[in-house]
N, C-alpha and C positions, 0 to 999 in steps of 0.2 A: 518589922514594919508592914502592914497591910497597906496593899496597893488601891487605892481609891476607885470606887465603884460610878459609873455614870449610865444611868437611863434616860436621857433627857426626852424631849419631845419628838425628836427627829432620830429617834436611836432604831437603828434596824439589824438585824441578825442575834445572836444569842450572845453572845461577849460584853461584859460590861466590866471588866477591869482596864483602868489604864496604867500605863507608867507615869511617875511624877511630872515628867516632861509633856505628854501627850494634853495633860487636864486643861491648862489655857489654852491650847489648842482647838481643842474640841469643845469646849464652851464659847470661844470667838465665833466657830464654824456652823454653832449652834444659833448664835444671834442674828445672820446673814439671812435674808428674806430670799436670797437666789438658791440657796441650801435646801435639798428637801430631805436629804435622809444623809445618814452617817452610821457607819457600820465599822466598828473595830474588829481589827483582827489580831491574829496571833502577836504574842511577846517573845523575841527573841533574845536572850541573855548576850551582853558583849564580854567576852572574859578579857583580862588584863587592865590596865590603867584606864579609870575613868576618862571617858571622851567628852568633847564638847557639846552642848547640846543645839541642837538643830534639824532640818527639815528638808527631805527631797521630793520634789514633784513628779509626777507622771501622769500624763492624760491617757485615761482609759474612756471607753464608750460609757457613756452616760454621766460623766463627770472627773474627776482625780483621785488619783492614789496618792497619798503621803506616808514617808515614811520615818516617822519621829525618833531622833536618836535623845536619849536622855544621856546619864551619865553611867548606867552598869545596863541598859538594854535599847532595843530598838523595837518599835510599834508601827505596825502599818496599817492605816485607817483610809478609808473609800470615802471619799465624799461625792454623792450624786448632786447634781446641778446640770442644767443647760446652760449655763455660764463659768464655765471652767475658770478661763483665762481672768475673769474678773476676780472672783471666790479666789483664787490664787496669790494672785496682788495681794489681797487684805490679808491673807494670811504669812502671807512671806515677812510681813512686819515683826511677827511674833520673835522669831528667829532672823533676824538681819545675818 
């Protein structure tokens, strides 16, 4: 199965591949007016049994870094914003 590609209006960087779990997350982030740019990172496979979908956030200079976990992989996504706390609160609702 081919992974979805994304090149939305707020796309930054050269990576366009999303893991399945990150697709709704990125699409929701793109809708937020406070989000300036979204940069997709590398995909790291997770060996073993499928895990539970989820996201972990970390504040970085210029915004947030989110690690989105799918059933078989983890993807790092950087979200550039001047309001990281507010953006995090909205995005946390996708994977409570």
